[in-house]
mmCIF file of the C-alpha atoms, coordinates in Angstrom:
data_MODEL
# 
_entry.id   MODEL 
# 
loop_
_atom_site.group_PDB 
_atom_site.id 
_atom_site.type_symbol 
_atom_site.label_atom_id 
_atom_site.label_alt_id 
_atom_site.label_comp_id 
_atom_site.label_asym_id 
_atom_site.label_entity_id 
_atom_site.label_seq_id 
_atom_site.pdbx_PDB_ins_code 
_atom_site.Cartn_x 
_atom_site.Cartn_y 
_atom_site.Cartn_z 
_atom_site.occupancy 
_atom_site.B_iso_or_equiv 
_atom_site.pdbx_formal_charge 
_atom_site.auth_seq_id 
_atom_site.auth_comp_id 
_atom_site.auth_asym_id 
_atom_site.auth_atom_id 
_atom_site.pdbx_PDB_model_num 
ATOM 1   C CA . UNK A 1 1   ? 6.409   35.518  -12.731 1.00 0.00 ? 1   UNK A CA 1 
ATOM 2   C CA . UNK A 1 2   ? 7.250   33.150  -9.899  1.00 0.00 ? 2   UNK A CA 1 
ATOM 3   C CA . UNK A 1 3   ? 6.605   29.476  -10.600 1.00 0.00 ? 3   UNK A CA 1 
ATOM 4   C CA . UNK A 1 4   ? 4.942   27.520  -7.799  1.00 0.00 ? 4   UNK A CA 1 
ATOM 5   C CA . UNK A 1 5   ? 5.916   23.962  -6.932  1.00 0.00 ? 5   UNK A CA 1 
ATOM 6   C CA . UNK A 1 6   ? 2.990   21.574  -7.475  1.00 0.00 ? 6   UNK A CA 1 
ATOM 7   C CA . UNK A 1 7   ? 1.732   19.881  -4.353  1.00 0.00 ? 7   UNK A CA 1 
ATOM 8   C CA . UNK A 1 8   ? 3.276   16.553  -3.510  1.00 0.00 ? 8   UNK A CA 1 
ATOM 9   C CA . UNK A 1 9   ? 0.995   13.544  -3.629  1.00 0.00 ? 9   UNK A CA 1 
ATOM 10  C CA . UNK A 1 10  ? 1.002   10.221  -1.808  1.00 0.00 ? 10  UNK A CA 1 
ATOM 11  C CA . UNK A 1 11  ? -0.985  7.464   -3.508  1.00 0.00 ? 11  UNK A CA 1 
ATOM 12  C CA . UNK A 1 12  ? -1.148  4.002   -1.943  1.00 0.00 ? 12  UNK A CA 1 
ATOM 13  C CA . UNK A 1 13  ? -2.109  0.737   -3.608  1.00 0.00 ? 13  UNK A CA 1 
ATOM 14  C CA . UNK A 1 14  ? -3.601  -1.862  -1.270  1.00 0.00 ? 14  UNK A CA 1 
ATOM 15  C CA . UNK A 1 15  ? -4.936  -5.388  -1.638  1.00 0.00 ? 15  UNK A CA 1 
ATOM 16  C CA . UNK A 1 16  ? -3.984  -9.000  -1.270  1.00 0.00 ? 16  UNK A CA 1 
ATOM 17  C CA . UNK A 1 17  ? -0.704  -10.223 -2.724  1.00 0.00 ? 17  UNK A CA 1 
ATOM 18  C CA . UNK A 1 18  ? -0.986  -10.833 -6.471  1.00 0.00 ? 18  UNK A CA 1 
ATOM 19  C CA . UNK A 1 19  ? -3.774  -8.274  -6.802  1.00 0.00 ? 19  UNK A CA 1 
ATOM 20  C CA . UNK A 1 20  ? -1.705  -6.260  -9.279  1.00 0.00 ? 20  UNK A CA 1 
ATOM 21  C CA . UNK A 1 21  ? -0.421  -3.549  -6.954  1.00 0.00 ? 21  UNK A CA 1 
ATOM 22  C CA . UNK A 1 22  ? 3.110   -3.476  -8.340  1.00 0.00 ? 22  UNK A CA 1 
ATOM 23  C CA . UNK A 1 23  ? 1.942   -3.539  -11.971 1.00 0.00 ? 23  UNK A CA 1 
ATOM 24  C CA . UNK A 1 24  ? -0.508  -0.695  -11.466 1.00 0.00 ? 24  UNK A CA 1 
ATOM 25  C CA . UNK A 1 25  ? 1.975   1.313   -9.381  1.00 0.00 ? 25  UNK A CA 1 
ATOM 26  C CA . UNK A 1 26  ? 4.559   1.068   -12.157 1.00 0.00 ? 26  UNK A CA 1 
ATOM 27  C CA . UNK A 1 27  ? 2.019   2.047   -14.803 1.00 0.00 ? 27  UNK A CA 1 
ATOM 28  C CA . UNK A 1 28  ? 0.893   5.007   -12.751 1.00 0.00 ? 28  UNK A CA 1 
ATOM 29  C CA . UNK A 1 29  ? 4.489   6.155   -12.222 1.00 0.00 ? 29  UNK A CA 1 
ATOM 30  C CA . UNK A 1 30  ? 5.122   6.065   -15.962 1.00 0.00 ? 30  UNK A CA 1 
ATOM 31  C CA . UNK A 1 31  ? 1.936   8.061   -16.601 1.00 0.00 ? 31  UNK A CA 1 
ATOM 32  C CA . UNK A 1 32  ? 2.793   10.663  -13.966 1.00 0.00 ? 32  UNK A CA 1 
ATOM 33  C CA . UNK A 1 33  ? 6.220   11.145  -15.533 1.00 0.00 ? 33  UNK A CA 1 
ATOM 34  C CA . UNK A 1 34  ? 4.651   11.772  -18.951 1.00 0.00 ? 34  UNK A CA 1 
ATOM 35  C CA . UNK A 1 35  ? 2.827   14.656  -17.269 1.00 0.00 ? 35  UNK A CA 1 
ATOM 36  C CA . UNK A 1 36  ? 6.170   16.201  -16.344 1.00 0.00 ? 36  UNK A CA 1 
ATOM 37  C CA . UNK A 1 37  ? 5.970   15.314  -12.660 1.00 0.00 ? 37  UNK A CA 1 
ATOM 38  C CA . UNK A 1 38  ? 8.614   13.551  -10.586 1.00 0.00 ? 38  UNK A CA 1 
ATOM 39  C CA . UNK A 1 39  ? 7.359   10.196  -9.309  1.00 0.00 ? 39  UNK A CA 1 
ATOM 40  C CA . UNK A 1 40  ? 8.866   7.666   -6.909  1.00 0.00 ? 40  UNK A CA 1 
ATOM 41  C CA . UNK A 1 41  ? 7.813   4.118   -6.066  1.00 0.00 ? 41  UNK A CA 1 
ATOM 42  C CA . UNK A 1 42  ? 8.018   2.905   -2.468  1.00 0.00 ? 42  UNK A CA 1 
ATOM 43  C CA . UNK A 1 43  ? 7.408   -0.711  -1.446  1.00 0.00 ? 43  UNK A CA 1 
ATOM 44  C CA . UNK A 1 44  ? 6.359   -1.675  2.061   1.00 0.00 ? 44  UNK A CA 1 
ATOM 45  C CA . UNK A 1 45  ? 7.734   -3.559  3.821   1.00 0.00 ? 45  UNK A CA 1 
ATOM 46  C CA . UNK A 1 46  ? 10.999  -1.878  2.857   1.00 0.00 ? 46  UNK A CA 1 
ATOM 47  C CA . UNK A 1 47  ? 13.168  -4.956  3.250   1.00 0.00 ? 47  UNK A CA 1 
ATOM 48  C CA . UNK A 1 48  ? 16.474  -3.100  2.781   1.00 0.00 ? 48  UNK A CA 1 
ATOM 49  C CA . UNK A 1 49  ? 16.290  -1.547  6.280   1.00 0.00 ? 49  UNK A CA 1 
ATOM 50  C CA . UNK A 1 50  ? 17.213  -3.226  9.570   1.00 0.00 ? 50  UNK A CA 1 
ATOM 51  C CA . UNK A 1 51  ? 13.563  -3.515  10.578  1.00 0.00 ? 51  UNK A CA 1 
ATOM 52  C CA . UNK A 1 52  ? 12.637  -4.634  7.080   1.00 0.00 ? 52  UNK A CA 1 
ATOM 53  C CA . UNK A 1 53  ? 15.108  -7.513  7.273   1.00 0.00 ? 53  UNK A CA 1 
ATOM 54  C CA . UNK A 1 54  ? 13.595  -8.539  10.600  1.00 0.00 ? 54  UNK A CA 1 
ATOM 55  C CA . UNK A 1 55  ? 10.145  -8.590  8.974   1.00 0.00 ? 55  UNK A CA 1 
ATOM 56  C CA . UNK A 1 56  ? 11.475  -10.715 6.116   1.00 0.00 ? 56  UNK A CA 1 
ATOM 57  C CA . UNK A 1 57  ? 12.936  -13.240 8.539   1.00 0.00 ? 57  UNK A CA 1 
ATOM 58  C CA . UNK A 1 58  ? 9.657   -13.427 10.465  1.00 0.00 ? 58  UNK A CA 1 
ATOM 59  C CA . UNK A 1 59  ? 7.598   -13.963 7.315   1.00 0.00 ? 59  UNK A CA 1 
ATOM 60  C CA . UNK A 1 60  ? 9.843   -16.829 6.253   1.00 0.00 ? 60  UNK A CA 1 
ATOM 61  C CA . UNK A 1 61  ? 9.993   -18.702 9.534   1.00 0.00 ? 61  UNK A CA 1 
ATOM 62  C CA . UNK A 1 62  ? 13.290  -17.503 11.004  1.00 0.00 ? 62  UNK A CA 1 
ATOM 63  C CA . UNK A 1 63  ? 11.536  -15.540 13.789  1.00 0.00 ? 63  UNK A CA 1 
ATOM 64  C CA . UNK A 1 64  ? 8.376   -16.142 15.800  1.00 0.00 ? 64  UNK A CA 1 
ATOM 65  C CA . UNK A 1 65  ? 6.545   -12.938 16.637  1.00 0.00 ? 65  UNK A CA 1 
ATOM 66  C CA . UNK A 1 66  ? 2.941   -12.443 17.708  1.00 0.00 ? 66  UNK A CA 1 
ATOM 67  C CA . UNK A 1 67  ? 0.486   -10.377 15.634  1.00 0.00 ? 67  UNK A CA 1 
ATOM 68  C CA . UNK A 1 68  ? 0.881   -7.206  17.719  1.00 0.00 ? 68  UNK A CA 1 
ATOM 69  C CA . UNK A 1 69  ? 4.665   -7.264  17.469  1.00 0.00 ? 69  UNK A CA 1 
ATOM 70  C CA . UNK A 1 70  ? 4.556   -7.968  13.744  1.00 0.00 ? 70  UNK A CA 1 
ATOM 71  C CA . UNK A 1 71  ? 2.367   -4.931  13.168  1.00 0.00 ? 71  UNK A CA 1 
ATOM 72  C CA . UNK A 1 72  ? 4.641   -2.797  15.339  1.00 0.00 ? 72  UNK A CA 1 
ATOM 73  C CA . UNK A 1 73  ? 7.515   -3.841  13.078  1.00 0.00 ? 73  UNK A CA 1 
ATOM 74  C CA . UNK A 1 74  ? 5.524   -2.963  9.961   1.00 0.00 ? 74  UNK A CA 1 
ATOM 75  C CA . UNK A 1 75  ? 4.608   0.439   11.377  1.00 0.00 ? 75  UNK A CA 1 
ATOM 76  C CA . UNK A 1 76  ? 8.181   1.109   12.536  1.00 0.00 ? 76  UNK A CA 1 
ATOM 77  C CA . UNK A 1 77  ? 9.361   0.217   9.031   1.00 0.00 ? 77  UNK A CA 1 
ATOM 78  C CA . UNK A 1 78  ? 7.172   3.019   7.656   1.00 0.00 ? 78  UNK A CA 1 
ATOM 79  C CA . UNK A 1 79  ? 8.462   5.464   10.264  1.00 0.00 ? 79  UNK A CA 1 
ATOM 80  C CA . UNK A 1 80  ? 11.979  4.628   9.059   1.00 0.00 ? 80  UNK A CA 1 
ATOM 81  C CA . UNK A 1 81  ? 10.933  6.123   5.721   1.00 0.00 ? 81  UNK A CA 1 
ATOM 82  C CA . UNK A 1 82  ? 9.033   9.113   7.153   1.00 0.00 ? 82  UNK A CA 1 
ATOM 83  C CA . UNK A 1 83  ? 11.859  11.690  6.811   1.00 0.00 ? 83  UNK A CA 1 
ATOM 84  C CA . UNK A 1 84  ? 12.359  10.671  3.188   1.00 0.00 ? 84  UNK A CA 1 
ATOM 85  C CA . UNK A 1 85  ? 8.623   10.820  2.476   1.00 0.00 ? 85  UNK A CA 1 
ATOM 86  C CA . UNK A 1 86  ? 8.247   14.244  4.120   1.00 0.00 ? 86  UNK A CA 1 
ATOM 87  C CA . UNK A 1 87  ? 11.150  15.629  2.096   1.00 0.00 ? 87  UNK A CA 1 
ATOM 88  C CA . UNK A 1 88  ? 9.819   14.303  -1.199  1.00 0.00 ? 88  UNK A CA 1 
ATOM 89  C CA . UNK A 1 89  ? 6.295   15.598  -0.587  1.00 0.00 ? 89  UNK A CA 1 
ATOM 90  C CA . UNK A 1 90  ? 7.668   19.043  0.232   1.00 0.00 ? 90  UNK A CA 1 
ATOM 91  C CA . UNK A 1 91  ? 9.519   18.984  -3.106  1.00 0.00 ? 91  UNK A CA 1 
ATOM 92  C CA . UNK A 1 92  ? 6.302   18.213  -5.018  1.00 0.00 ? 92  UNK A CA 1 
ATOM 93  C CA . UNK A 1 93  ? 7.072   14.550  -5.713  1.00 0.00 ? 93  UNK A CA 1 
ATOM 94  C CA . UNK A 1 94  ? 4.309   12.062  -6.464  1.00 0.00 ? 94  UNK A CA 1 
ATOM 95  C CA . UNK A 1 95  ? 4.958   9.099   -4.155  1.00 0.00 ? 95  UNK A CA 1 
ATOM 96  C CA . UNK A 1 96  ? 3.319   5.826   -5.150  1.00 0.00 ? 96  UNK A CA 1 
ATOM 97  C CA . UNK A 1 97  ? 3.297   3.137   -2.467  1.00 0.00 ? 97  UNK A CA 1 
ATOM 98  C CA . UNK A 1 98  ? 2.849   -0.601  -2.852  1.00 0.00 ? 98  UNK A CA 1 
ATOM 99  C CA . UNK A 1 99  ? 1.163   -1.036  0.554   1.00 0.00 ? 99  UNK A CA 1 
ATOM 100 C CA . UNK A 1 100 ? 0.971   1.629   3.216   1.00 0.00 ? 100 UNK A CA 1 
ATOM 101 C CA . UNK A 1 101 ? -1.076  2.446   6.341   1.00 0.00 ? 101 UNK A CA 1 
ATOM 102 C CA . UNK A 1 102 ? -4.131  0.327   5.538   1.00 0.00 ? 102 UNK A CA 1 
ATOM 103 C CA . UNK A 1 103 ? -2.127  -2.889  5.292   1.00 0.00 ? 103 UNK A CA 1 
ATOM 104 C CA . UNK A 1 104 ? -1.406  -2.933  9.018   1.00 0.00 ? 104 UNK A CA 1 
ATOM 105 C CA . UNK A 1 105 ? -5.067  -2.369  9.793   1.00 0.00 ? 105 UNK A CA 1 
ATOM 106 C CA . UNK A 1 106 ? -6.228  -5.083  7.375   1.00 0.00 ? 106 UNK A CA 1 
ATOM 107 C CA . UNK A 1 107 ? -3.732  -7.756  8.389   1.00 0.00 ? 107 UNK A CA 1 
ATOM 108 C CA . UNK A 1 108 ? -3.828  -6.736  12.042  1.00 0.00 ? 108 UNK A CA 1 
ATOM 109 C CA . UNK A 1 109 ? -7.629  -6.849  12.295  1.00 0.00 ? 109 UNK A CA 1 
ATOM 110 C CA . UNK A 1 110 ? -7.577  -10.216 10.513  1.00 0.00 ? 110 UNK A CA 1 
ATOM 111 C CA . UNK A 1 111 ? -5.449  -11.535 13.393  1.00 0.00 ? 111 UNK A CA 1 
ATOM 112 C CA . UNK A 1 112 ? -7.440  -9.955  16.210  1.00 0.00 ? 112 UNK A CA 1 
ATOM 113 C CA . UNK A 1 113 ? -5.396  -6.783  16.676  1.00 0.00 ? 113 UNK A CA 1 
ATOM 114 C CA . UNK A 1 114 ? -7.383  -3.638  17.509  1.00 0.00 ? 114 UNK A CA 1 
ATOM 115 C CA . UNK A 1 115 ? -7.838  -1.505  14.399  1.00 0.00 ? 115 UNK A CA 1 
ATOM 116 C CA . UNK A 1 116 ? -8.234  1.734   16.367  1.00 0.00 ? 116 UNK A CA 1 
ATOM 117 C CA . UNK A 1 117 ? -4.856  1.164   18.022  1.00 0.00 ? 117 UNK A CA 1 
ATOM 118 C CA . UNK A 1 118 ? -3.237  0.517   14.638  1.00 0.00 ? 118 UNK A CA 1 
ATOM 119 C CA . UNK A 1 119 ? -4.659  3.783   13.312  1.00 0.00 ? 119 UNK A CA 1 
ATOM 120 C CA . UNK A 1 120 ? -3.472  5.687   16.382  1.00 0.00 ? 120 UNK A CA 1 
ATOM 121 C CA . UNK A 1 121 ? 0.142   4.514   16.205  1.00 0.00 ? 121 UNK A CA 1 
ATOM 122 C CA . UNK A 1 122 ? 0.303   5.532   12.536  1.00 0.00 ? 122 UNK A CA 1 
ATOM 123 C CA . UNK A 1 123 ? -1.268  8.970   12.920  1.00 0.00 ? 123 UNK A CA 1 
ATOM 124 C CA . UNK A 1 124 ? 2.067   10.796  12.655  1.00 0.00 ? 124 UNK A CA 1 
ATOM 125 C CA . UNK A 1 125 ? 2.839   9.234   9.273   1.00 0.00 ? 125 UNK A CA 1 
ATOM 126 C CA . UNK A 1 126 ? 1.956   11.302  6.186   1.00 0.00 ? 126 UNK A CA 1 
ATOM 127 C CA . UNK A 1 127 ? -1.612  10.358  5.196   1.00 0.00 ? 127 UNK A CA 1 
ATOM 128 C CA . UNK A 1 128 ? -2.279  9.199   1.640   1.00 0.00 ? 128 UNK A CA 1 
ATOM 129 C CA . UNK A 1 129 ? -4.129  11.539  -0.682  1.00 0.00 ? 129 UNK A CA 1 
ATOM 130 C CA . UNK A 1 130 ? -5.694  8.493   -2.310  1.00 0.00 ? 130 UNK A CA 1 
ATOM 131 C CA . UNK A 1 131 ? -5.749  4.814   -1.409  1.00 0.00 ? 131 UNK A CA 1 
ATOM 132 C CA . UNK A 1 132 ? -6.612  2.389   -4.207  1.00 0.00 ? 132 UNK A CA 1 
ATOM 133 C CA . UNK A 1 133 ? -7.891  -1.052  -3.252  1.00 0.00 ? 133 UNK A CA 1 
ATOM 134 C CA . UNK A 1 134 ? -7.378  -3.714  -5.920  1.00 0.00 ? 134 UNK A CA 1 
ATOM 135 C CA . UNK A 1 135 ? -9.949  -6.196  -4.732  1.00 0.00 ? 135 UNK A CA 1 
ATOM 136 C CA . UNK A 1 136 ? -9.455  -9.895  -5.531  1.00 0.00 ? 136 UNK A CA 1 
ATOM 137 C CA . UNK A 1 137 ? -10.575 -13.142 -3.912  1.00 0.00 ? 137 UNK A CA 1 
ATOM 138 C CA . UNK A 1 138 ? -8.100  -15.119 -1.762  1.00 0.00 ? 138 UNK A CA 1 
ATOM 139 C CA . UNK A 1 139 ? -8.419  -18.002 -4.214  1.00 0.00 ? 139 UNK A CA 1 
ATOM 140 C CA . UNK A 1 140 ? -7.319  -15.706 -7.032  1.00 0.00 ? 140 UNK A CA 1 
ATOM 141 C CA . UNK A 1 141 ? -4.287  -14.642 -5.029  1.00 0.00 ? 141 UNK A CA 1 
ATOM 142 C CA . UNK A 1 142 ? -3.342  -18.266 -4.385  1.00 0.00 ? 142 UNK A CA 1 
ATOM 143 C CA . UNK A 1 143 ? -3.832  -19.192 -8.026  1.00 0.00 ? 143 UNK A CA 1 
ATOM 144 C CA . UNK A 1 144 ? -1.579  -16.386 -9.254  1.00 0.00 ? 144 UNK A CA 1 
ATOM 145 C CA . UNK A 1 145 ? 1.297   -17.455 -7.004  1.00 0.00 ? 145 UNK A CA 1 
ATOM 146 C CA . UNK A 1 146 ? 1.696   -21.180 -6.422  1.00 0.00 ? 146 UNK A CA 1 
ATOM 147 C CA . UNK A 1 147 ? 5.274   -21.295 -5.094  1.00 0.00 ? 147 UNK A CA 1 
ATOM 148 C CA . UNK A 1 148 ? 7.390   -19.518 -2.464  1.00 0.00 ? 148 UNK A CA 1 
ATOM 149 C CA . UNK A 1 149 ? 4.360   -18.197 -0.606  1.00 0.00 ? 149 UNK A CA 1 
ATOM 150 C CA . UNK A 1 150 ? 4.979   -16.705 2.843   1.00 0.00 ? 150 UNK A CA 1 
ATOM 151 C CA . UNK A 1 151 ? 2.964   -17.677 5.919   1.00 0.00 ? 151 UNK A CA 1 
ATOM 152 C CA . UNK A 1 152 ? 0.238   -15.112 5.229   1.00 0.00 ? 152 UNK A CA 1 
ATOM 153 C CA . UNK A 1 153 ? -0.123  -16.096 1.580   1.00 0.00 ? 153 UNK A CA 1 
ATOM 154 C CA . UNK A 1 154 ? -0.677  -19.738 2.528   1.00 0.00 ? 154 UNK A CA 1 
ATOM 155 C CA . UNK A 1 155 ? -3.595  -18.998 4.877   1.00 0.00 ? 155 UNK A CA 1 
ATOM 156 C CA . UNK A 1 156 ? -6.749  -18.516 2.793   1.00 0.00 ? 156 UNK A CA 1 
ATOM 157 C CA . UNK A 1 157 ? -8.987  -18.042 5.838   1.00 0.00 ? 157 UNK A CA 1 
ATOM 158 C CA . UNK A 1 158 ? -6.731  -15.232 7.038   1.00 0.00 ? 158 UNK A CA 1 
ATOM 159 C CA . UNK A 1 159 ? -6.742  -13.653 3.578   1.00 0.00 ? 159 UNK A CA 1 
ATOM 160 C CA . UNK A 1 160 ? -10.551 -13.714 3.556   1.00 0.00 ? 160 UNK A CA 1 
ATOM 161 C CA . UNK A 1 161 ? -10.551 -11.695 6.796   1.00 0.00 ? 161 UNK A CA 1 
ATOM 162 C CA . UNK A 1 162 ? -7.934  -9.330  5.378   1.00 0.00 ? 162 UNK A CA 1 
ATOM 163 C CA . UNK A 1 163 ? -10.144 -8.755  2.355   1.00 0.00 ? 163 UNK A CA 1 
ATOM 164 C CA . UNK A 1 164 ? -13.142 -8.007  4.591   1.00 0.00 ? 164 UNK A CA 1 
ATOM 165 C CA . UNK A 1 165 ? -11.127 -5.383  6.493   1.00 0.00 ? 165 UNK A CA 1 
ATOM 166 C CA . UNK A 1 166 ? -9.926  -3.762  3.281   1.00 0.00 ? 166 UNK A CA 1 
ATOM 167 C CA . UNK A 1 167 ? -13.487 -3.575  2.004   1.00 0.00 ? 167 UNK A CA 1 
ATOM 168 C CA . UNK A 1 168 ? -14.670 -1.934  5.228   1.00 0.00 ? 168 UNK A CA 1 
ATOM 169 C CA . UNK A 1 169 ? -11.854 0.586   5.078   1.00 0.00 ? 169 UNK A CA 1 
ATOM 170 C CA . UNK A 1 170 ? -12.581 1.338   1.430   1.00 0.00 ? 170 UNK A CA 1 
ATOM 171 C CA . UNK A 1 171 ? -16.019 2.726   2.369   1.00 0.00 ? 171 UNK A CA 1 
ATOM 172 C CA . UNK A 1 172 ? -14.259 5.790   3.789   1.00 0.00 ? 172 UNK A CA 1 
ATOM 173 C CA . UNK A 1 173 ? -13.496 8.986   1.904   1.00 0.00 ? 173 UNK A CA 1 
ATOM 174 C CA . UNK A 1 174 ? -10.190 9.033   0.041   1.00 0.00 ? 174 UNK A CA 1 
ATOM 175 C CA . UNK A 1 175 ? -10.477 5.469   -1.250  1.00 0.00 ? 175 UNK A CA 1 
ATOM 176 C CA . UNK A 1 176 ? -11.022 3.984   -4.716  1.00 0.00 ? 176 UNK A CA 1 
ATOM 177 C CA . UNK A 1 177 ? -12.101 0.342   -4.766  1.00 0.00 ? 177 UNK A CA 1 
ATOM 178 C CA . UNK A 1 178 ? -11.523 -1.484  -8.045  1.00 0.00 ? 178 UNK A CA 1 
ATOM 179 C CA . UNK A 1 179 ? -12.213 -5.021  -9.198  1.00 0.00 ? 179 UNK A CA 1 
ATOM 180 C CA . UNK A 1 180 ? -8.718  -6.461  -9.494  1.00 0.00 ? 180 UNK A CA 1 
ATOM 181 C CA . UNK A 1 181 ? -9.991  -9.577  -11.249 1.00 0.00 ? 181 UNK A CA 1 
ATOM 182 C CA . UNK A 1 182 ? -10.344 -7.592  -14.480 1.00 0.00 ? 182 UNK A CA 1 
ATOM 183 C CA . UNK A 1 183 ? -7.816  -7.113  -17.257 1.00 0.00 ? 183 UNK A CA 1 
ATOM 184 C CA . UNK A 1 184 ? -4.824  -4.937  -16.314 1.00 0.00 ? 184 UNK A CA 1 
ATOM 185 C CA . UNK A 1 185 ? -5.616  -2.305  -18.938 1.00 0.00 ? 185 UNK A CA 1 
ATOM 186 C CA . UNK A 1 186 ? -9.153  -1.796  -17.623 1.00 0.00 ? 186 UNK A CA 1 
ATOM 187 C CA . UNK A 1 187 ? -7.892  -1.421  -14.068 1.00 0.00 ? 187 UNK A CA 1 
ATOM 188 C CA . UNK A 1 188 ? -5.196  1.015   -15.211 1.00 0.00 ? 188 UNK A CA 1 
ATOM 189 C CA . UNK A 1 189 ? -7.751  3.153   -17.056 1.00 0.00 ? 189 UNK A CA 1 
ATOM 190 C CA . UNK A 1 190 ? -9.802  3.552   -13.878 1.00 0.00 ? 190 UNK A CA 1 
ATOM 191 C CA . UNK A 1 191 ? -6.696  4.389   -11.855 1.00 0.00 ? 191 UNK A CA 1 
ATOM 192 C CA . UNK A 1 192 ? -5.516  7.034   -14.307 1.00 0.00 ? 192 UNK A CA 1 
ATOM 193 C CA . UNK A 1 193 ? -8.906  8.706   -14.640 1.00 0.00 ? 193 UNK A CA 1 
ATOM 194 C CA . UNK A 1 194 ? -9.118  9.063   -10.855 1.00 0.00 ? 194 UNK A CA 1 
ATOM 195 C CA . UNK A 1 195 ? -5.553  10.278  -10.351 1.00 0.00 ? 195 UNK A CA 1 
ATOM 196 C CA . UNK A 1 196 ? -5.506  12.761  -13.261 1.00 0.00 ? 196 UNK A CA 1 
ATOM 197 C CA . UNK A 1 197 ? -7.378  15.575  -11.426 1.00 0.00 ? 197 UNK A CA 1 
ATOM 198 C CA . UNK A 1 198 ? -5.037  15.239  -8.443  1.00 0.00 ? 198 UNK A CA 1 
ATOM 199 C CA . UNK A 1 199 ? -1.982  15.890  -10.637 1.00 0.00 ? 199 UNK A CA 1 
ATOM 200 C CA . UNK A 1 200 ? -3.162  19.412  -11.459 1.00 0.00 ? 200 UNK A CA 1 
ATOM 201 C CA . UNK A 1 201 ? -3.641  20.365  -7.835  1.00 0.00 ? 201 UNK A CA 1 
ATOM 202 C CA . UNK A 1 202 ? -1.433  23.207  -6.584  1.00 0.00 ? 202 UNK A CA 1 
# 
């Protein structure tokens, strides 16, 4: 009897900084591995690449780029990883992203960049099977990180607009919106119950 490779999955966590994306991504990876599946975490921006280092410098004041150019860098950073993502999905890997396509739309729209354009330039990237929004208030984000905040993290008005964009996007199919103000275990339980049926998909 020939064994079939389970379908690869791409699950993206979105939300403001300090919303718990990394924590929940790590918990989900551990859970997926207990189910006998291979899981990989990807963080965006991927600062280890050439474009990622340029993004890092811009976020910390060493470069001055406008909103459109910043989003082009973010999108290009994801395209740098596209061959790797395609290969892993074909092998049946569960890819868990800390930020992905929706981040450019949320942060871009918050700065006056056209959301339709941002969707168009990302249409050749592998789409997520599920996007999970961990929804928190900008004030919560600021309270959870009081030092070494980048230029976006310091701008509460901007973060309020980012949150509004995320909430609009989360009305679409393929999204799960969760209250990220809750205890980590409660958030994790909701994540796992939603992802579990996807793990059995062939």
